[in-house]
N, C-alpha and C positions, 0 to 999 in steps of 0.2 A: 136356360142358364139361371142360376139362383143368385140373388143379392140379399144381403142382410142390412137392415137399418141398425144404426148404432147411436147411442147418445154418449156424451163424454162428461166426465167429472174431472176437473183440473184442480190439483192441490198446489196453488201457487207458492205457498210458504215453503214447501220442501221441494219444489221443482219436479213433482211427479204428476203424470197424467194417466188416467185409467179409462179404458173404453169398456163399456158393459153392453152386451147385446140386449136389445129391447124384445127379443124373441119374436119379432114380427117380420114376415117376409116382405120384400119390396113389392111394389104395386105392379099389377098387370092391367093394362087398359085395352079393351077390345073396342076398336073404332069401326065406323061404318065402312063398308067395302072390304071387310076381312083384313083390315090393317090392325096389327097388334103391336103394342109397346110394352116393354118389360124393363123395369129399372127403378131408380130412385128419383122421384120428382121433387127435387130439392136443390138449392144452391149447393154446388159441389158434386151433384149426382151425375150418373152416367145411365143412358137409356139405349137399349137395343130395340130396333124396330124390324118389322117384317111386313111386306106388302105383296099381293099376288103378282108374280112376274108375268111379263116384263113391266116394270114400273120405275118411276123416278120420284125423288122426294127432296124437299128443302126444309130447313128450319130457320125461321125468321128471314127468309129470302136467300139463305146460303145453301147452295147446292150440296147435296150429300152423295157420296159414292154409294151405289147400290149394287149388290152382287146379282148374278144371274138367277139366284134363288130368291131374291127379294129382301136380303138382309142389309141393314144399315145401322149406324151408330151415331150418337151425338151426345154432348155433355153440356153442363151448366157450370160456369165459373163461380168463384167465391161470392161475388156480388152481382150475379146475373139478374136481369130484370125478372120480376115475378110473372109477368105476362109473356107467354111464348106462343108461337104459331107454327105448327107443322103443316106442310102442304104435300099431298101425294097425288100422283097422276099415273094411270096405267091403262092398258088395253081393256081391263076388266072393271075399271072404276073411273069415273070422271074426276077431273082435277078438283080437289076439295080441300079447303083449309080446315084444320083442327085446332082452334085456339084452346089453350089450357093454362092453368096456373101452377106454379111450383112453390114449394115451401120456403119461407124466409128463415134463415138461421141466425142464431146469436153466437158470437165468438168470444173467446176468452183472451185475457191479457196475461202474458208471461214475461217475467223478468229474468234475463240471462246475464250473468256476470262472468268475468274471466275471459271474455272474447278479446283477441288482439285488437288494440285500439286502432291500428292502421287499417283494419278491415271494417271498422265502424265508420270512420272518417278517412277515406282513402286520400293519400297525398296527391297533389295535382299531377305529379310525374307518372302515376300509374293509370290515369284516366283513359289514355289511349289504349293501354293493354286491356282494360275492362271492356271498352267498347268493341275491341276486336274479338274478344272472347265471347261477348254476348251475341255478336253476329254469327259466330260458329254455332252456338246453341240454337239460335233462331232458324238458321238454315237447316239444321238437323231435324227440327220439329216442323218444318214446312213441307215435308214429303207426304204426298197423298197416295200411298201405295195400295195395290190390290190385295195385300195380305189380309187374311181373315183370322189371324191368331186370336184376336180379342173375343171371338165367339166362344172360346173354350173356358173362359173364367180364369181369374187370377188366384195364385197361391201366395202364401207368405214368402218373401225373399229371405227372411231372417226371423227367428223367434227371439224375443227379449222384452225387457221392460219398455213400455211406451213412454218416452221422455219429452215428446213434443207432438202436438196435434195440428191437423189441418185448420187453416183459417184464423188461428190465433195471431194476434199482433204481438210482436216481441219488442221488449225494451232492452237494448244492448248496452250494458255498462251505464244504465240510467238514461239512455237516449232512445226515444221511440224509433223503431225501424218499420220496414214494410211488413205486411202480413206474412205469416209462414204458410207455405203452400204444400208442405209435405207431411209425412208421418215419420217421426224420429223414433228409431228403435235402438236403445242402448245395448252395446255389446263390446267386448274387448277388441283392441286393435288386432287385426289379423283374422278375426272371425270370418268364415266364408259367407259370401252373399250369393244366393242362388236365383236363377231366372224364374220369375213367377209364372211364366208361360213362354211358348215359342216366340221367336222374333228374330230380327236382324239388327246388328249393331250399326248405328248411324253416327255416333260420336264416342270417342275413347280418348280422354285427355288426362294426363297424370297430375296436372297442377294448374287449375284455373284459380284466379285471384280470390273470388268469393267462395267457390264450391270445392276447391282443391281437386282431388282425384274425382273425375266425373265420367259417367257412362250413360248413354241414352240408347234405348232399344225401341225399334219400330215394330208395332203389332198390327199395323194396317188401318186404313181409313182414317188416319189422323190420330190414332191412339198410340201414345208413347209413354214409356216409363223411364224415369231418371234415377240415378243412384249417385249420391254425392258425399263429399268428405272422405273419400276412399283412401286407404293407405297403399293399395295396389289395384290397378286396372288390368284384369287378365284378358278379357275378350278384346278382339281387334275389330276395327271398322270393316264392315262388309261380311263379318262372320255370321253364319247361321247358328242360332242358339235354340236349344231345346229346354223345355221346362225342367228345372232341377239342376241344370248345368251350373257349376261354380263360375261366376263371371267377374268377381272382384273380391276384395277383402276390406273389412271395416277399418276406418281410420278416424283421424281428427284433424284433417287438413282443411285449408281455407278458413272460412269464418265458422269456427267450431270451438266450443269450450270444453269438449271432452269427446271420447270415442263413441261414435254412433253411426248408424246408417240413416241418412235422410232420403226417404223413398217418395217419389213423386209420380203422378200420372197426369198426362195432358191429353186433351182433345184439341189438336193444333195449339192455339195460344191460350185456350181456356184450361185452367188448372182445376183438376178434379180431386175429390177426397178419396185416397186409397182405401179407406175403411168401407166406402160405399161400393166397392167393386169386388171385394173378396168373396169367393165362392168355394174355394178348396181349402181344406185344413192341411 
């Protein structure tokens, strides 16, 4: 599977962000015992691993699901510690820790105006709703399924101008907010959103308070993709999805200042950079 490294240039004054390929492939690391890692060793990165089966693996003490062929996956959140430790054990290799260092990233600051003020400072009467909706999202992303869709690589769910990037902190109507964990792709309301790889629908909600129309797909082993601010959610919970299926339509619902797709990738609770996972045009 191929991964591209990207660097970003953000033009804050006009609210435009541009990604340019560095033309360097992501790193492959051949470890002792024929253990191979391939991916982006950086905050926000995703790594595929393979060990001689049968084998087991942990990352920083957290057990990883490993396929019968020895495939596994893990990722690094926006502010993940730079020191990481992978441990692998198998019939053909002794249990061995592999300490390694990942790259620290610098993030941009983006000012966003025109956001509904009630979504910047929610009134007390909606806090119970927000907590209830967050519990639904957390439950959807807590599934550790045997699916291996993530091995096939991600495609673009939508082509358009990149209007927001992963990791940047946003200032909403002059008030600092939480970091942005997705990739924003500007497009007209109603533009079709396509599945970037096979998966199954774990969450399909037409109107969450912050994210509006929201869809979450499960691609296996804790890898999930989310699609938010949708004007229409087409796919249904439990539905099997194929790469290229139209699953939703672009909108400007929830906390959004204009029509766009906010596309996100998670490894369980760790939020990854979608630009570090793309391998298909």
